[in-house]
Structure formats: C-alpha cells, structure tokens
MARMAR-538624 format. One record per atom (N, C-alpha, C): residue number from 1; residue in three letters; x, y, z. Coordinates in steps of 0.05 Angstrom, whole numbers, plus 5000, padded with zeros to 4 digits. Each point is the difference from the previous one (the first is absolute). Example, Ala and Ser with C-alpha at 12.3 -4.5 7.8 and 13.67 -1.06 7.14 Angstrom:
2
{1,"ala",{5264,4886,5156}},
{1,"ala",{4982,5024,5000}},
{1,"ala",{5018,5024,5000}},
{2,"ser",{4993,5021,4986}},
{2,"ser",{5016,5024,5001}},
{2,"ser",{4985,5022,5014}},
//
This chain:
186
{1,"met",{1144,9527,6659}},
{1,"met",{5020,4985,4992}},
{1,"met",{5019,5016,4992}},
{2,"glu",{5029,4996,5009}},
{2,"glu",{5023,5017,4991}},
{2,"glu",{5022,4979,4990}},
{3,"asp",{5007,5003,4977}},
{3,"asp",{5020,4988,4990}},
{3,"asp",{5031,5008,5007}},
{4,"ile",{5019,4986,5008}},
{4,"ile",{5029,5007,5009}},
{4,"ile",{5017,4983,4985}},
{5,"val",{5021,5020,4987}},
{5,"val",{5019,4989,4987}},
{5,"val",{5028,5001,5015}},
{6,"thr",{5015,4979,5007}},
{6,"thr",{5023,5002,5012}},
{6,"thr",{5022,4993,4986}},
{7,"his",{5022,4999,5009}},
{7,"his",{5029,4999,4984}},
{7,"his",{4996,4967,4985}},
{8,"ser",{5000,4979,5012}},
{8,"ser",{4999,4976,4985}},
{8,"ser",{4974,4990,4996}},
{9,"phe",{4978,5003,5011}},
{9,"phe",{4975,4992,4996}},
{9,"phe",{4977,5013,5002}},
{10,"his",{4981,4993,4991}},
{10,"his",{4973,5013,4995}},
{10,"his",{4978,4989,5021}},
{11,"arg",{4991,5018,5018}},
{11,"arg",{4981,4993,5022}},
{11,"arg",{4977,5012,4997}},
{12,"ile",{4981,4987,5000}},
{12,"ile",{4970,5011,5002}},
{12,"ile",{4987,4999,5025}},
{13,"val",{5000,5022,5016}},
{13,"val",{4983,4998,5028}},
{13,"val",{4976,5007,5001}},
{14,"arg",{4979,4980,5004}},
{14,"arg",{4972,5003,5004}},
{14,"arg",{4991,5004,5032}},
{15,"asp",{4987,5023,5005}},
{15,"asp",{4987,5002,5024}},
{15,"asp",{4975,4985,5003}},
{16,"cys",{4997,4980,5018}},
{16,"cys",{4974,4980,4998}},
{16,"cys",{4990,5006,5026}},
{17,"gly",{4988,5021,5010}},
{17,"gly",{4993,5004,5028}},
{17,"gly",{5021,4996,5024}},
{18,"ser",{4999,4980,5013}},
{18,"ser",{5023,4997,5019}},
{18,"ser",{5021,4984,4996}},
{19,"ala",{5002,4992,4969}},
{19,"ala",{5025,4985,4998}},
{19,"ala",{5005,5013,4972}},
{20,"val",{5027,4995,4992}},
{20,"val",{5011,5009,4978}},
{20,"val",{5012,4978,4988}},
{21,"leu",{4994,5002,4972}},
{21,"leu",{5005,4977,4982}},
{21,"leu",{5027,5009,4983}},
{22,"phe",{5021,4990,5004}},
{22,"phe",{5029,5001,4981}},
{22,"phe",{4996,4983,4977}},
{23,"val",{5006,5009,4975}},
{23,"val",{5008,4986,4975}},
{23,"val",{5025,5009,4994}},
{24,"ser",{5018,4982,4996}},
{24,"ser",{5030,5010,4991}},
{24,"ser",{5012,4982,4976}},
{25,"leu",{5011,5006,4981}},
{25,"leu",{5010,4993,4976}},
{25,"leu",{5024,5001,4999}},
{26,"leu",{5019,4981,5008}},
{26,"leu",{5030,5002,5005}},
{26,"leu",{5010,4980,4977}},
{27,"gly",{5008,5016,4975}},
{27,"gly",{5011,4979,4982}},
{27,"gly",{4978,4978,4992}},
{28,"ser",{5012,4975,5012}},
{28,"ser",{4986,4974,4996}},
{28,"ser",{4990,4989,5020}},
{29,"ala",{4989,5020,5022}},
{29,"ala",{4987,4991,5024}},
{29,"ala",{4977,5016,4997}},
{30,"leu",{4976,4990,5008}},
{30,"leu",{4976,5011,5002}},
{30,"leu",{4993,5001,5029}},
{31,"ser",{4993,5019,5019}},
{31,"ser",{4993,4990,5027}},
{31,"ser",{4976,5016,5010}},
{32,"val",{4986,4993,5021}},
{32,"val",{4977,5009,5009}},
{32,"val",{5004,4997,5029}},
{33,"ser",{4993,5022,5014}},
{33,"ser",{4997,4999,5026}},
{33,"ser",{4981,5017,5013}},
{34,"ala",{4991,4999,5024}},
{34,"ala",{4978,5010,5017}},
{34,"ala",{5011,5012,5025}},
{35,"ala",{4995,5023,5006}},
{35,"ala",{5009,5013,5031}},
{35,"ala",{4981,5018,5009}},
{36,"glu",{4994,4996,5026}},
{36,"glu",{4985,5016,5014}},
{36,"glu",{5009,5033,5000}},
{37,"ala",{4985,5017,4988}},
{37,"ala",{5010,5024,5003}},
{37,"ala",{5012,5011,5023}},
{38,"gly",{5027,5012,4999}},
{38,"gly",{5013,5011,5015}},
{38,"gly",{5015,4980,5019}},
{39,"gln",{4998,4976,4991}},
{39,"gln",{5018,4980,5013}},
{39,"gln",{5026,4996,4986}},
{40,"lys",{5019,4995,5019}},
{40,"lys",{5028,5005,4985}},
{40,"lys",{5000,4965,4996}},
{41,"arg",{5011,4990,4981}},
{41,"arg",{5005,4972,4989}},
{41,"arg",{5030,4995,5010}},
{42,"ala",{5004,4977,5010}},
{42,"ala",{5033,4995,4997}},
{42,"ala",{5002,4983,4971}},
{43,"val",{5024,5011,4988}},
{43,"val",{5005,4990,4970}},
{43,"val",{5024,4981,5004}},
{44,"ile",{5002,4984,4978}},
{44,"ile",{5023,4983,5001}},
{44,"ile",{5024,5016,4990}},
{45,"lys",{5020,4996,5019}},
{45,"lys",{5024,5010,4998}},
{45,"lys",{5026,4981,5011}},
{46,"asp",{5020,5008,4995}},
{46,"asp",{5023,4982,5009}},
{46,"asp",{5004,4995,5033}},
{47,"gly",{4996,4975,5005}},
{47,"gly",{5001,4991,5031}},
{47,"gly",{4969,4992,5009}},
{48,"ala",{4981,5011,4986}},
{48,"ala",{4974,4986,5005}},
{48,"ala",{4996,4974,5001}},
{49,"gln",{4982,4986,5016}},
{49,"gln",{4987,4977,5002}},
{49,"gln",{4975,4998,4980}},
{50,"val",{4999,4985,4978}},
{50,"val",{4974,5000,4982}},
{50,"val",{4990,4976,5000}},
{51,"ser",{4972,4998,5001}},
{51,"ser",{4987,4978,4996}},
{51,"ser",{4980,5002,4975}},
{52,"leu",{5001,4980,4983}},
{52,"leu",{4992,5000,4973}},
{52,"leu",{4984,4978,4999}},
{53,"glu",{4977,5005,4978}},
{53,"glu",{4984,4982,4992}},
{53,"glu",{5006,5005,4966}},
{54,"tyr",{5008,4975,4984}},
{54,"tyr",{5009,5001,4976}},
{54,"tyr",{4986,4975,4983}},
{55,"thr",{5003,5004,4974}},
{55,"thr",{4995,4980,4983}},
{55,"thr",{5027,5006,4976}},
{56,"leu",{5014,4980,4996}},
{56,"leu",{5016,5003,4975}},
{56,"leu",{4991,4983,4978}},
{57,"arg",{5005,5013,4977}},
{57,"arg",{4993,4992,4975}},
{57,"arg",{5018,5008,4981}},
{58,"leu",{5002,4981,4975}},
{58,"leu",{5015,5004,4982}},
{58,"leu",{4989,5018,4977}},
{59,"asp",{5010,5012,4980}},
{59,"asp",{4985,5015,4987}},
{59,"asp",{4981,4990,4983}},
{60,"asp",{5002,4973,4996}},
{60,"asp",{4979,4984,4984}},
{60,"asp",{4972,4997,5027}},
{61,"gln",{5002,5007,5020}},
{61,"gln",{4982,5002,5020}},
{61,"gln",{4999,4969,5017}},
{62,"thr",{5019,4983,4997}},
{62,"thr",{5002,4981,5012}},
{62,"thr",{5012,5008,5031}},
{63,"val",{4979,4992,5020}},
{63,"val",{5004,5005,5027}},
{63,"val",{5023,4980,5012}},
{64,"leu",{5023,5007,5012}},
{64,"leu",{5023,4989,5009}},
{64,"leu",{4996,4990,5029}},
{65,"glu",{4988,5022,5014}},
{65,"glu",{5001,5000,5029}},
{65,"glu",{4981,5023,5009}},
{66,"ser",{4987,4992,5020}},
{66,"ser",{4981,5023,5009}},
{66,"ser",{4996,4990,5033}},
{67,"asn",{5004,5022,5019}},
{67,"asn",{4993,4994,5030}},
{67,"asn",{4974,5015,5008}},
{68,"val",{4982,5008,4979}},
{68,"val",{4971,5012,5000}},
{68,"val",{4989,4977,5023}},
{69,"gly",{4986,5009,5021}},
{69,"gly",{4985,4983,5020}},
{69,"gly",{5017,4986,5016}},
{70,"lys",{5030,5000,5001}},
{70,"lys",{5014,4985,5015}},
{70,"lys",{5017,5023,5013}},
{71,"ala",{5022,4989,5019}},
{71,"ala",{5015,5018,5011}},
{71,"ala",{5017,5020,4984}},
{72,"pro",{5003,5026,5010}},
{72,"pro",{5009,5021,4984}},
{72,"pro",{5034,4993,4998}},
{73,"met",{5010,5008,4977}},
{73,"met",{5028,5008,4992}},
{73,"met",{5009,5019,5018}},
{74,"val",{5022,4993,5021}},
{74,"val",{5014,5024,5011}},
{74,"val",{5026,5003,4992}},
{75,"tyr",{5012,5026,4993}},
{75,"tyr",{5023,5007,4998}},
{75,"tyr",{5010,5025,5004}},
{76,"his",{5028,5007,5008}},
{76,"his",{5005,5024,5003}},
{76,"his",{5014,5015,4978}},
{77,"gln",{4986,5026,4995}},
{77,"gln",{5006,5013,4982}},
{77,"gln",{5030,5009,4997}},
{78,"gly",{5017,4998,4976}},
{78,"gly",{5028,5004,5005}},
{78,"gly",{5019,4981,5004}},
{79,"ala",{4988,4975,5008}},
{79,"ala",{5019,4980,5011}},
{79,"ala",{5006,4979,4975}},
{80,"his",{4988,5007,4980}},
{80,"his",{5007,4982,4975}},
{80,"his",{4984,4971,5000}},
{81,"glu",{4978,4996,5019}},
{81,"glu",{4989,4976,5003}},
{81,"glu",{4981,4995,4974}},
{82,"ile",{4993,5014,4987}},
{82,"ile",{4983,4995,4978}},
{82,"ile",{5013,5009,4975}},
{83,"val",{4989,4999,4974}},
{83,"val",{5013,5004,4975}},
{83,"val",{5006,5033,4995}},
{84,"pro",{5019,5008,4997}},
{84,"pro",{4999,5032,4998}},
{84,"pro",{4980,5012,4986}},
{85,"gly",{4989,4992,4980}},
{85,"gly",{4980,5019,4987}},
{85,"gly",{4977,5000,5014}},
{86,"leu",{4992,4977,5015}},
{86,"leu",{4974,5007,5014}},
{86,"leu",{5005,5018,5024}},
{87,"glu",{5027,4993,5013}},
{87,"glu",{5006,5016,5026}},
{87,"glu",{5002,5030,4990}},
{88,"arg",{5014,5007,4980}},
{88,"arg",{5003,5031,4988}},
{88,"arg",{4971,5009,4996}},
{89,"ser",{4979,4986,4988}},
{89,"ser",{4975,5011,4996}},
{89,"ser",{4981,5002,5024}},
{90,"leu",{5006,4986,5018}},
{90,"leu",{4982,4996,5024}},
{90,"leu",{5008,5027,5017}},
{91,"ala",{5024,5011,4996}},
{91,"ala",{5005,5022,5019}},
{91,"ala",{4984,5024,4997}},
{92,"gly",{4985,5015,5021}},
{92,"gly",{4987,5020,4996}},
{92,"gly",{4965,4995,5004}},
{93,"his",{4996,4972,4997}},
{93,"his",{4974,4992,5009}},
{93,"his",{4993,4995,5025}},
{94,"ala",{4976,4998,5006}},
{94,"ala",{4990,5001,5027}},
{94,"ala",{4982,4978,5005}},
{95,"lys",{4993,4998,5030}},
{95,"lys",{4980,4979,5004}},
{95,"lys",{4976,5003,4988}},
{96,"gly",{4989,4978,4982}},
{96,"gly",{4968,5002,4987}},
{96,"gly",{5011,5001,4972}},
{97,"asp",{5023,5012,4993}},
{97,"asp",{5004,5004,4973}},
{97,"asp",{4996,4973,4984}},
{98,"thr",{4991,5000,4971}},
{98,"thr",{5001,4979,4985}},
{98,"thr",{5018,5006,4976}},
{99,"ala",{5011,4982,4990}},
{99,"ala",{5018,5008,4967}},
{99,"ala",{5002,4974,4984}},
{100,"arg",{5001,5004,4980}},
{100,"arg",{5012,4981,4979}},
{100,"arg",{5029,5015,4992}},
{101,"ile",{5019,4982,5007}},
{101,"ile",{5025,5009,4993}},
{101,"ile",{5015,4977,4987}},
{102,"val",{5008,5010,4975}},
{102,"val",{5018,4988,4976}},
{102,"val",{5026,5001,5007}},
{103,"val",{5016,4977,5002}},
{103,"val",{5028,4996,5008}},
{103,"val",{5011,4991,4971}},
{104,"gln",{5015,5012,4986}},
{104,"gln",{5020,4990,4982}},
{104,"gln",{5018,4979,5006}},
{105,"pro",{5013,4982,4985}},
{105,"pro",{5019,4981,5005}},
{105,"pro",{5026,5015,5015}},
{106,"ala",{5006,5023,4993}},
{106,"ala",{5028,5008,5008}},
{106,"ala",{4994,5007,5029}},
{107,"glu",{4979,5007,5011}},
{107,"glu",{4991,5003,5028}},
{107,"glu",{4984,4985,5015}},
{108,"gly",{5001,4974,4987}},
{108,"gly",{4985,4974,5013}},
{108,"gly",{5024,4981,5002}},
{109,"tyr",{4999,4975,4981}},
{109,"tyr",{5017,4984,5006}},
{109,"tyr",{5026,4998,4981}},
{110,"gly",{5002,5022,4986}},
{110,"gly",{5021,5005,4979}},
{110,"gly",{4995,4991,4970}},
{111,"asp",{5014,5006,4984}},
{111,"asp",{4992,4989,4973}},
{111,"asp",{5015,4966,5002}},
{112,"val",{4994,4988,4975}},
{112,"val",{5006,4979,4995}},
{112,"val",{5031,5001,4994}},
{113,"asp",{5018,4987,5012}},
{113,"asp",{5029,5000,4996}},
{113,"asp",{5009,4974,4986}},
{114,"pro",{5002,5002,4972}},
{114,"pro",{5008,4976,4988}},
{114,"pro",{5022,4982,5005}},
{115,"lys",{5021,5016,5021}},
{115,"lys",{5023,4989,5002}},
{115,"lys",{4990,4974,5030}},
{116,"ala",{4974,5006,5008}},
{116,"ala",{4988,4983,5027}},
{116,"ala",{4990,4974,4983}},
{117,"ile",{4998,4998,4977}},
{117,"ile",{4990,4977,4990}},
{117,"ile",{5021,4980,4991}},
{118,"gln",{5003,4974,5011}},
{118,"gln",{5021,4991,4992}},
{118,"gln",{4992,4969,4996}},
{119,"glu",{5020,4987,4983}},
{119,"glu",{4991,4975,4985}},
{119,"glu",{5023,4982,5018}},
{120,"val",{4993,4981,5010}},
{120,"val",{5012,4980,5018}},
{120,"val",{5003,4969,4989}},
{121,"lys",{5019,4986,5006}},
{121,"lys",{4997,4970,4993}},
{121,"lys",{4976,4984,5015}},
{122,"lys",{4986,4987,4988}},
{122,"lys",{4976,4989,5013}},
{122,"lys",{5010,4983,5022}},
{123,"ser",{5015,4988,5000}},
{123,"ser",{5011,4980,5019}},
{123,"ser",{5009,5018,5033}},
{124,"leu",{4998,5026,4995}},
{124,"leu",{5009,5009,5025}},
{124,"leu",{4970,5013,5013}},
{125,"ile",{4978,4989,4987}},
{125,"ile",{4972,5014,5011}},
{125,"ile",{4987,4973,5010}},
{126,"pro",{4988,5000,5027}},
{126,"pro",{4989,4975,5008}},
{126,"pro",{4979,4989,4981}},
{127,"glu",{4999,4976,4995}},
{127,"glu",{4977,4993,4982}},
{127,"glu",{4976,5002,5001}},
{128,"ala",{4989,5009,5026}},
{128,"ala",{4970,5007,5006}},
{128,"ala",{4999,5029,4990}},
{129,"ala",{5021,5016,4999}},
{129,"ala",{5000,5032,4990}},
{129,"ala",{5004,5002,4976}},
{130,"arg",{5003,4981,4978}},
{130,"arg",{4999,4997,4976}},
{130,"arg",{4979,5010,4983}},
{131,"lys",{4986,5020,5006}},
{131,"lys",{4975,5005,4989}},
{131,"lys",{4999,5032,5000}},
{132,"val",{4984,5008,4976}},
{132,"val",{4995,5029,5002}},
{132,"val",{4984,5012,5020}},
{133,"gly",{5002,5018,5017}},
{133,"gly",{4992,5013,5019}},
{133,"gly",{5008,4992,5028}},
{134,"ala",{5020,4980,5006}},
{134,"ala",{5008,4993,5019}},
{134,"ala",{5014,5018,5013}},
{135,"gln",{4999,5005,5026}},
{135,"gln",{5018,5020,5012}},
{135,"gln",{5018,4986,5020}},
{136,"leu",{5025,5009,4997}},
{136,"leu",{5027,4989,5013}},
{136,"leu",{5011,5015,5021}},
{137,"glu",{5011,4988,5022}},
{137,"glu",{5015,5024,5018}},
{137,"glu",{5029,4992,4998}},
{138,"ala",{5017,5025,4997}},
{138,"ala",{5024,4996,4995}},
{138,"ala",{5016,5022,5020}},
{139,"lys",{5026,4994,5000}},
{139,"lys",{5020,5017,5015}},
{139,"lys",{5015,5019,4980}},
{140,"gly",{4996,5028,5005}},
{140,"gly",{5017,5016,4979}},
{140,"gly",{5034,5000,5011}},
{141,"pro",{5018,5010,4981}},
{141,"pro",{5023,5001,5009}},
{141,"pro",{5011,5014,5027}},
{142,"asp",{4981,5018,5015}},
{142,"asp",{5004,5009,5024}},
{142,"asp",{4981,4985,5016}},
{143,"gly",{4987,4980,5000}},
{143,"gly",{4988,4989,5016}},
{143,"gly",{4967,5007,5004}},
{144,"glu",{4994,5018,4982}},
{144,"glu",{4974,5004,5002}},
{144,"glu",{4979,4988,4982}},
{145,"ser",{4975,4998,5016}},
{145,"ser",{4985,4978,4983}},
{145,"ser",{4991,5011,4973}},
{146,"leu",{4993,4981,4983}},
{146,"leu",{4994,5008,4973}},
{146,"leu",{4975,4977,4995}},
{147,"phe",{4978,5009,4985}},
{147,"phe",{4981,4983,4990}},
{147,"phe",{4996,4999,4971}},
{148,"pro",{5019,4982,4989}},
{148,"pro",{4993,5005,4966}},
{148,"pro",{4976,4984,4994}},
{149,"arg",{4987,5007,4978}},
{149,"arg",{4975,4985,4987}},
{149,"arg",{5010,4987,4976}},
{150,"val",{4995,4978,4996}},
{150,"val",{4999,4981,4975}},
{150,"val",{4985,5011,4980}},
{151,"thr",{5016,5010,4972}},
{151,"thr",{4982,5009,4981}},
{151,"thr",{5001,4985,4977}},
{152,"ala",{5016,4984,4996}},
{152,"ala",{5007,4984,4980}},
{152,"ala",{5013,4974,5008}},
{153,"val",{4991,4973,4987}},
{153,"val",{5020,4977,4999}},
{153,"val",{4998,4989,4974}},
{154,"thr",{5025,4992,4994}},
{154,"thr",{5007,4989,4979}},
{154,"thr",{5008,4974,5004}},
{155,"glu",{5012,4981,4980}},
{155,"glu",{5012,4972,5008}},
{155,"glu",{5024,5003,5017}},
{156,"asp",{5017,5023,4994}},
{156,"asp",{5024,5000,5017}},
{156,"asp",{5001,5020,5018}},
{157,"thr",{4986,5021,5001}},
{157,"thr",{5000,5024,5019}},
{157,"thr",{4976,5008,5010}},
{158,"val",{5003,5021,5018}},
{158,"val",{4976,5010,5016}},
{158,"val",{5007,5034,5001}},
{159,"thr",{4976,5014,4992}},
{159,"thr",{5010,5028,5001}},
{159,"thr",{4983,5013,5025}},
{160,"leu",{5018,5011,5012}},
{160,"leu",{4993,5012,5032}},
{160,"leu",{4995,5030,4998}},
{161,"asp",{4982,5010,5012}},
{161,"asp",{4996,5030,4995}},
{161,"asp",{5002,5015,5031}},
{162,"phe",{5018,5014,5008}},
{162,"phe",{5008,5003,5027}},
{162,"phe",{4986,5029,5006}},
{163,"asn",{4986,5017,4979}},
{163,"asn",{4989,5022,5006}},
{163,"asn",{4972,4993,5014}},
{164,"his",{4993,5024,5018}},
{164,"his",{4980,5001,5017}},
{164,"his",{4974,4990,4983}},
{165,"pro",{4980,4983,5003}},
{165,"pro",{4978,4997,4983}},
{165,"pro",{4983,5022,4993}},
{166,"leu",{5004,5023,5018}},
{166,"leu",{4984,5024,4989}},
{166,"leu",{5019,5019,4984}},
{167,"ala",{5026,4994,4994}},
{167,"ala",{5019,5015,4985}},
{167,"ala",{4982,5006,4974}},
{168,"gly",{5002,5026,4990}},
{168,"gly",{4995,5005,4972}},
{168,"gly",{4969,5007,5005}},
{169,"lys",{4987,4996,5020}},
{169,"lys",{4968,5002,5002}},
{169,"lys",{4991,5029,5005}},
{170,"val",{4979,5011,4992}},
{170,"val",{4989,5019,5012}},
{170,"val",{4983,4990,5019}},
{171,"leu",{5003,5018,5026}},
{171,"leu",{4982,4993,5022}},
{171,"leu",{4976,5024,5006}},
{172,"leu",{4973,4990,5004}},
{172,"leu",{4985,5017,5007}},
{172,"leu",{4988,4992,5025}},
{173,"phe",{5003,5022,5018}},
{173,"phe",{4992,4996,5029}},
{173,"phe",{4973,5013,5006}},
{174,"asp",{4978,4995,5013}},
{174,"asp",{4983,5009,5006}},
{174,"asp",{4997,5001,5029}},
{175,"val",{5001,5025,5015}},
{175,"val",{5011,5000,5027}},
{175,"val",{4979,5017,5015}},
{176,"thr",{4995,4989,5024}},
{176,"thr",{4984,5018,5020}},
{176,"thr",{5018,5007,5023}},
{177,"val",{5005,5025,5006}},
{177,"val",{5020,5007,5025}},
{177,"val",{4978,4990,5024}},
{178,"leu",{5005,4982,5016}},
{178,"leu",{4985,4994,5025}},
{178,"leu",{5011,5021,5025}},
{179,"asp",{5023,5004,5003}},
{179,"asp",{5012,5011,5026}},
{179,"asp",{5031,5012,4991}},
{180,"val",{5003,5021,5010}},
{180,"val",{5026,5016,4995}},
{180,"val",{5010,5004,5033}},
{181,"leu",{5020,4984,5011}},
{181,"leu",{5009,5011,5029}},
{181,"leu",{5029,5011,5000}},
{182,"ser",{5007,5020,5013}},
{182,"ser",{5025,5014,5004}},
{182,"ser",{5011,4980,5016}},
{183,"val",{5027,4989,4991}},
{183,"val",{5016,4985,5025}},
{183,"val",{5019,5014,5010}},
{184,"pro",{5001,5001,5026}},
{184,"pro",{5022,5018,5015}},
{184,"pro",{5025,4991,4993}},
{185,"lys",{5016,5022,4996}},
{185,"lys",{5031,4995,4996}},
{185,"lys",{5014,4987,5023}},
{186,"lys",{5018,4980,4997}},
{186,"lys",{5011,4988,5023}},
{186,"lys",{5023,5017,5009}},
//
C-alpha cells in the first residue's frame, strides 16, 4: 500500500489485484472509487454530462429527496444546473465514485435574508392561504415568479417568507456517480 499526499487532499491508493481502490478526503467530502488497473477514467469537468444517484439530507439526517432506485439525475458540469457547492465538490470525481458532500448555506440556497421576510395586511392574502405553512405564488417587480411561505398569522397581518425553503440549511448529499460523458462542443 502506498500513501500519497497531494496539494489539496489526501489520497490513499490500495492495489487490490486487478482493481485499484481510491479513498480521498477532500475537506468536508469523503469519497471512494474503484477502477480497473491501467484503465483511464473520465472525470467530471466543465462540459461533461453527469448522471448521479443521490440522497439529500439535512444535518439532522432528515431525508429531503432521493432518486436511489429511480431514474438518475443528469446535469451538465459547469452549467450551474445544480447548487454551486455540490457542483464544485463533484469536479474531479469519476464513474463509480461515491461521496458524502456537505454543502454549507452560502454554496447551497444561501443564508436566510431577514429582508425577505415581510409582514402584510391579512386582507391581501386569500382566505384559504391564511395559515402557517401555506405557500403562495406571486410576481416580483421584474415579473419573476416568487413562492413565499406563510410563517405567522395574527389578527391583522400575515408574515411571508420569500427565502428559499432550504436557505440557511446545511445540505448533505450522498452521491454515486453513475456516468460521465464528454459532450462535443458545438
């Protein structure tokens, strides 16, 4: 067994006969991968089409979403189709890799913005939506769709939270890279 230390992470490489086991510790991500000896593996880099199996949890281990046993999630690396912290952490992984990736709020859905919590007159809210937990649809000043949640109701007012529901949350992604394809440039 040979221990190798590189600039930004520790990688332990074990020769297991015809396969090589890679264990990488990258800051807050732990990953494991296996590759046939001498086989070149396509790694995730900008422009690649990536297929993933994942489970998303909060730091209290509540499962929010999972596609395990279902159709894979497919995205294009570098196209900003997934949260920035997940995309950044997946760079360099290859088909077959598994990883636990911790995404802090600033690289996920952002921190909670107190200015995005507003109290409005109760009469402005449809009667059926005047309950905590109700989600509304609204248009912003530039015509963009907004989806505030009702967080409090008083006799005269309703408090609306325009933050993303996952704002301020630490996100834990358990991922398996199912495929990495190079996409030809147009």
